[in-house]
N, C-alpha and C positions, 0 to 999 in steps of 0.2 A: 683809819686813813693809811694807805700804803706808804711805806717808807721810800723816800726819793733815793734812787741809785747814787752811790758815791764813788770817789776815785778808788777806794778800797774794793769796791764791788767789781769795778772794771778790771783792776789788777788781779783780783781772784779769778775772774772769768778768763782772762788773757793769759794767766800764769806768768805774770811779770811783776816787778815791784812797783809800789805806788810812785816812787820817784820817776820811773820810766813813763808811767801814765802821765804824770805832770809834764815831763819834757815833751811828750807828744802833743799835749794840749796847748802848752806855751809857745812851742816852736823855737824856744830860745837856743836849744841844743839839738843837733842832729841825731836822729835815732835811725837805726837800720830799717830800710824800707819794709822788710818782712815783719819786723817787730811792730812798727807803726801800723801796719795793715792789721795785724793781730788785735791790737788795742782798738782800732776802729771797729772791727767786727764784734768785739766784745761789747763796746758801747752801744752798738746797734742792738744787739741781742737783748741786753738788759733794759734798753729803753732810756739811756742816759740822755739828759736834756740837751747836751751840747754835742751829741754825736754828728749832727750835721756840720758843726764848726770843724770837728776833726777831719771829716771827709773833704770838706773845702781846702783845708790845709794840706792834706795829703795830695789832693788833686793839683794844687797850685805847684807842688814840688815834683809832681809826676812827669815822666818823659812824654813828649808829644808823639802820638802814633797816627799816621794817615792811612785810612783804609778805603780801598777802591771797590766798587760793585758795578758789574755789567748785567743788566736785566733786559727782559723782553717786553714787548707790547705795553707801551707806556699808557695807552688809553684803556687798558683792561683793569677792571676793578681788583682783581687778585693782585697784579703787579704793582698797582697804586698802593694797596694795603701793605704789601711787602715792602715797598720803598719806605713807607711811614714807620714801619716797625724797625727797620734797619736804623733809621735816623734816631728813633727813640732809644734803641739798644746802644748805639754809639754814645749818645749824651749820658747814659747811665753808667758807663765805664768809670770806675773809681780809682783803678790803679794806674791808669794812664790818662792823658788828655787826648781824647779821641776826636778825630774829625773824619767826615765821610764825604767821598766824591761818588755820586751815583749817575751812571750813564745808561740810556736806553738804547739798545741796538736798533736801527731802522728795519731790520728783518732778523730771522732766525739763521740766516746764512752764516756759515763758519768764517767767511771772510769779513763780514760786518762785525762780528764778535771779536775776531782776532785784531781788528784795526783799533777798536776801543781799548782792548786789554793793553796793547803795545803803547797806545797814546798816554796811558797812565804810568808807564815806566818813567821814574824820576819824579813823579808827582805823589806816589803812594808807597807805603811800606809793605802792604799785602793786598791781594786781590781775591775777590769772590765773584764767580760768574755763574749764571744759569745758562747753559750752552748745551748743544748737541755734542755727541761723542764722534770726533772726526780727526783725522790725522793732522789737519791744519791746526786744530786746537792743541793737540798733544805737543806739536812742535813749538807752538807759542808758549805753552806752560813750561816746557824744558828751557826755552830761551829766558824766560822770567826767573826760573829757578836758578840758572847759571848767573844771573844778575843779582841774586840774593833776595828775590822777591817771592815769597810763598804764595801759592795759588790754591783756592779752595773751590771745589765743585759743589754748587748749591742747587738743591732739589733734584738734579739729574746728574749722575756720575759721568765723568769724562777723564781722559788722560790717566787711566789706572796705572798705578805704579810710578807716576811722575808727579802728579798733583800732591799737595800736602795732605789734604783730607777731603772726604765727602761729608756733607752735613745735610740731612733731610730724612725722609721716611725710608723705612726698609721696603723697597718696591716689591720684591718678591712676596713678602708677607702681605702687603697691601692688595696684591692681586688675589691671594688666596682668601683674604677676608671678603673681597668683592664677589668671589666665586660662591663661597658659603651663603652669603645673602641671597645671591641670584638663584642658586639651587633650592634655597628654602622658600623663596617667594614665587618663583615660576611655576607654571602649570607642569606637572609631572610629564616627562617625556617630549616637551616642546623643544623648539630650536633656540639656540643662544647665540647672539652676535657680539663681537668685541671690536671696538675702534681703537687704533693707536694713532698718535700724531704723525709718526714717521719711524723708519727703522733706524735712524741716527739717534733717536732719544732712547738712551740706554735704560732709563727709568721705565719707560713704556714697555720696552721689551721684556724687562724683568716682571713687570705687572702682568703682561700677557702670559708669560711662562708660569707665573704662580697661579693665575686663573685657570690655565688649561690643566696644570698638574693636579689641581684640586678636583676638577671634574673627572679626570682619569682615575684618580684614587677613590673618590667617594660618591660620585654621581654619574656613573657611565651611561645611565638611561637617557641622558639629554644628548642631543645632537649639536655640537659646537660647530658653527660655520667657519669658513675661511676668515681670517682677519682682515679688516678693512682699514685703509689709511685715509685720514681725514685732513692731514696737514694742519690740525688744530684750528680749523676755519669753521665758523659758524654756517656759512652758506653751503659748503661742501658737505658738512655733516648733515644739514637738513635735507639736501637733495639725495644723498646716499641713504638715509634713514627712510625716506619716502619710498625709494626704490626697493629697499630691503623689505618694508612692510607689504609692498604690492607682490613681491615674488614669494614671500614666506608669510602667509596669513596666520600660520601656526607659530609665529615668533612668540616666545614667552618671556625672553630676558635680553637686555642689552647693557653692556658695560662700555662706558666711554672712559678709556684709560688715561687720556690727556685732556687737552682743551677741546672746544668745539661743542660742548654739551648743550649750549643754547639752541643749536640747530636741531639736535635729537628731541629736545623737549618741545620745540615748536612742531615738529613733524608729528610726534605722538599726539599732541593736542588736536591736530587736524583730522587724523584718521583713526584713532583709537579712543576707547573709553578710559577713564582714569583707572589705574591700577591693572589694566589688562595686560600690559607688558611691564615686567619688573626692570626698572631703569636704575642703574648704579652709576654715579658720577663722582667726580673729585672736585673739592673745594667749595666751601660755603659761600656763595655770591647771592646778590639779590634774585638772580634768575633760578639758581638752584634751591634757594629758600623758598620761593614762590611755588616751585614745582613739588616740593615736600608738602607744602601746605594744601595743595589741591590733589595730592597723591598721584601725580604723574612721575614723581621721583620716589623710589622706595628707600634709598639710602644715599647719603653723601659722606664721603670720607674727606676730612679736611686737614690740611697741614697746620699744626699749632704755630702760627707765624711768630708770635711773641717769643715762644720758647726757642724755635729754630734760630731766629735773629739774635736773641740774647746769647745762646751758646756759640753761635757763629762768630760774633764779634770778640767774644772772650777767647775763643781758640785762635782767632786771627792775631789778637794782641799778644797772646802768649807765644805765637810763632814767631812774631817780630822780635820778641825779647830773647827767644831761645835760639833763633836762626833756622834756616831752612833745614828740614829733617829729611833724611834719606829713607825713612820708613813711612810709607803711605798708610793713611788711617781712614776709618769710617766712624761717623758718629750718627747713630740712628735716634730718631724720635718717634713716639707713638702717634698714630693718626687720631684725630677726633672723630667720633662717630655721630651722625645726626640722622634721625628718622622722622617720619611725619608726626610722631608724638613727642619730639623734642622741644617743641614750641608751644 
């Protein structure tokens, strides 16, 4: 039978004295927060039976941190899942008592996003937003920064040099991965098309850049068509894809760099056989998963939402404690790759 971890085991793991561990457990005498945190981590690591109690005690004494989030498209499954992961990550914070205010913008207009961000001033200690890159947003971030509220760019970068940090995928790299898969799966020498949501989506621009640079360097035999803008809408993507397929019967690959992939999937199902066009999309949703299953989608690159949200709220909480930084940062995560054989 395995020996049950003791206070001495915690002390050894945390590199503190047994008396210090006892003070953390009893709560009778105050211990420096960083020391108490080390004891808690050690108790968790070795499986001490009262680790949860230590965590509760630390959390009760921890400072309150209010985190604000501005998201898009409340009815879309991706953003609903993102909202749920944010709430889960905030609840899991153990060095602060976190609370979340999540607002959905009525549109992707910079004005709508600005209004929600400014409404949160005085209600939150840090803000994260999924927004287009626009001078209106940059001015808003600067205003919040001057008020001592650090702002984070979530999934799509904006206000470079002003915002506190970007958290999401490396979009240039994501575009190159999409290009590699497209060049591997498409008919040699066929035409390749790419959709972006709009030119203000910095992440989409980087994905397009990465996509095209890969083809220039490694697959010049393909003909890359002019980029199409779909405003991330299903209907526009559907109509544009049907038109694209009618004008280019030799289309061999299609990359939807942002939203609206449902329209491309529907159009392909109408006028092409499964697998005839290599379709690469972003984010695993019920629609993209079904497209993988019937092989209308070749690959899905998905944002690891739990990891993104976990890292984001930790960075936001740290920024609140440390204060607004003058050095803008980037925090990249790796995409999850799904193919028809993933399920």
